[in-house]
N, C-alpha and C positions, 0 to 999 in steps of 0.2 A: 329500475335496475341500477345498482351502484356502479359508478364509473370505475374503470380499471385504474390502478395507481401507477403513474409513470415510474419507470425503473431504469437507472443508468449504471452501467458497469464501468469502473475505473481501474485500468490495468497499466502495466508498464514494468520494465525490468527493475531490479533491486537498486534503490537509491535514486530513481529517476525524478522523484518529487511528488509521488501520489499523496503522501500525508500532508505536504504543504498545500496542495490543491484542495484537499478535504477541509483543512483548517480555514482556508479562504472562503469556501462555500458555507461552512458552519457559522462563520462570523459575519457573513454578508448581510446587507440590508435589503433582502429580497422578499420578506414577508411570508415565506413559505415554511411550513413545518417539515423539516427534513428528518429522515431517519437514515443513519449511516451504519452499515454493517461492516465491521472490521474484524481482523483476526485477533487483535489485542487492543483494549482501550488505551493501554500505556503509550502505544505508538502514535496516538492522535495528538497528544500534548495539548489538551484543552486547558485554557487558563482557569485557575481555581475559582475566580469570580464568576465564570460562566457556568459552572457546575451547580445545578440546583440540588440534586441528590443522586445517590447511587443505590440501586436496588438489584442485587444479584447480578445478572448479566446485562443489565440496562443502566445507562447513565443518562439522566434527564438534564437538559440545559435550560438556562433561564430564558432563552429566546424561543422556547417551544420545540426545539430540535431534540433528538435523542440519538444516542449511540448504542448499538447492540454488539455484543461479542459474538462472533460467528461460531455456531455450534456445529456438531458433526452433521446435522441435518439442516441444510440451508432452507429447505421448504418449510420446516417447522418454524424457523425464525421469521420468514416472510409472512406466513399465514397468521402468526401471532401479531405481527405489526398491522396487518390488514383488519384484524378483528378488534383492535383497540377501540375504546369508546370514541376517541378522536384520532382516527388514522392519519398517518403522515400524508402530506401533499406530494411528496417525491421521495423515493428510496435510492440511495447510492450504495453500491457494493464495491468495496476495495478488495481486489484480488491479490493473492500472493505475488511477489515479484518474480517467481519462477513458474507461475501458472499461465495458461492460455485463456485470456478473457472470453474468447469465443465459446469455450466449453461451458463456463458459468452462465453466459448469456443464453445459450441454447437450453440449458436446464431451467433457468428462471422464466424464460419466455413461454415455457410450456404450462405455467400456472395461470389459470384463467383470471385471477384477481389482479393481474399485473400486465402492464404493456411496456415492452422494452422500448426505451426511447433512444438509447445510443450506447455504443461501446466506445469509451474515451480511453485513449492510450497516451500516457505521459512519456515523452522521449527526452532524454538528457542530451542536449545538443553538444555538450562538451565531450562526451564519451561514446556517442552512438556509432561513430565510424569504427572505433576500435572494437566495441561490443559486437557489432554486426559481422565482423570478420573473425571473431574468436572461434576457434575450432570446437570448443565445448558448448558455448551458449549462443553462437551466431544464428543458428537456425531458429532457436526459440525467440530471440529478440526480433528477428525478421517476421516470424509468424504473428507475434504480438502486434506489430505495426500493421501488418496486412489485414488483421481482423478489425481494425478501427473504422468507426464512422466519423470520428473527430480525433485529431492528433493535437495534443498540447505540448508545445516545445518549451522545455525549461532550460534555464541557464544560458540563454542566448546573450545575456548581458556580459557573459565572460568571454565572448568571441567578438572579433571585429565584424562590422556589417557585411563585408565581402565573404568572410568565412561562414557567417550565419546563413547567408544566401546559398552558399554551396551545400551546406548541410540540409537546408530545406529542399533543395533540388534533389539530393540523394534520397531523402525520405520519400519525396513525391514519386520516385521511381518504384518504390515498394508498395505504396498505397495511394489511391486516388482521393482519399479522405481530405477534408478541409484541414488545413494546418493553421493553428493560432498560437501566438506566443503566450506564455504563462503570465506575463505582466500586462497583457492586453486588457484594456478597461471593459471590453465587451465579453470577456471570458465567462464571468458569472452568468450573465443572461444567456449566452450561447449554450451553456450546459443545462441550465434549469428550464429554459424555455424552448430552445432548439429552433431549427429552421425547417421548412417544409421538406427539404431534400434529405433530411435524416431523422425526422420525427419518428418514423416507424422503421426501426433497424431491421434488416433482414439478415438472418444467420444461416450460413451454409451448413448443411447437415454434415456431421463429422465423417460419415462414411463416403462422402463425396470429396473429401479433402485429399489432395495428393501427397500431403506431408506425412512424415513419420511422427507418430504420436507416442513414441517410447522415450521421449526426452526426460520424463520424470525420473528415470533411472540415472540420469547424469548428475543428480544433486544429492548431497548428503546434508543432514541437519543435525546439529548438536545443541542440546538444551542444558543449561546450568542453573541450578536454583540453590539458594542458601538463606537461612534465617539469621545467619551471623553477619554483622556489618563487615563489608569489604574494605580492605585498605586500598585507597585510590591509586597510590603509586604502584602497588603490585598489579592492579588491574590494567593500568596504562602500559606497564612493561609487557604484560601478556599480549595486549592488543598490538603493541609495536612489534612483537616477535612473530605475529601471525604470518604464515607463508602466503604466496600468491594464490594458492588454491582455495583460500578462504575469501569469499567474495563479499560477504556482508555480515555485520554483527550489530545487533540492536537489543535493547532491553530496558528494564526498570531496575534501579539500583537502590540498595540499602547500604549507605556508605558510613564508615566509621567517622566520627566527628560531626556528622550531619544526620543523626538517626530519626529526627522528627519529620523530615521532608523527603519525599521520593525524588530520585534523580533519573533523568532519561538519557540513555546511552544511544548514540547514533554513530556508526562507523561506515563510511562509504569511501572506497579507495584509500587514500592516505589521510583523509579528513576524519578527525575524531572529535566528537563533542559530547560533553556531559553537562546537561542543563537542569537547573533546579525546577521541580514541579510543585504540585500542591502537597500539603501535609498528608500524612497517611490516614489520619482520622480513625475510622473504625476498621479500616483494612489492616490485615496482618502485614507488618513490614517484611518484605521478602524480595530478595534479588531474583530476577528472572531474566536470563540472557539467552538469546537464540543466535547461533552462527550458521551460516549457509555456505557450503563450499562444493568442490568437485568430488563426486563419489569416486572412490578408488585412489585418490591422491594421498600417498603415504605421508607426506609432510603435513598435510592438513589433519589427517587422522592422529598423527603423533602430537600435534599442537593441541588438538581437542583433548587428548588423554592427559597432557600436562595441565591443561585448565581444570579438568575434572579432579585431578589430584590436589591442585591448589585450593579448590572449593572445599574439599574434604579435610584439608589440613587444619 
């Protein structure tokens, strides 16, 4: 009988550092054939020299790892991975920043070909105190942390040691899960090998949860696409003008003046980065930007409408 494939869910709020963690695992010297299921390849930022080839919704890497774009049917993607001639040694699923990892874990754990290893939640040490008290997203952020079997604390290096200890203590009040810093040398082994106390994650049935599960209605998502190269200065001005109700912006860019190479846009808080990625190759050069914000926020909706008009101009 074929052994079940270990499966790990990686969650956390928008901008917490999930993609950075995935990159570290993909580039690690662990000898495992990893499969990573993500919402969009572009957000993973794999170096061009690490990409062996792209085939539809799958990107093969030179180290034997692969990335798959998440389809509407997660089960279909998982089963296809398990039926490959050389199946992966371990599967990682990156959840959306506004999703509850527990729900994905419950669903995936029901498939007999896989064994849920852990629910890993990345927590931004710099912003967690503010996020957890936010009237719109605080409940979601708290539930994400509470569902974890392992908590990875990012951006501790931006805090003083005493402030970092305070944040750890506050997070520990929400979850009894082990807390490990994102820069800890043991992080890679901890996630891919695990320890006996969390190797078999147990997921609480959704109908047993006392929490409100209607949070999905709190968020709005706006998508912008264009085959026409964007003016960098116009884009930056639109990002700078975004209201507080727009929480996160990310995407792949086709920029004027740099048409042969895709650019990756990441906007978290007031931090904006546009980084050069690999050449487009056989891919159709297209800008694809996603913004996530508060549903019902008029300022955010007006901003999105302005962006849409700008893309059509």
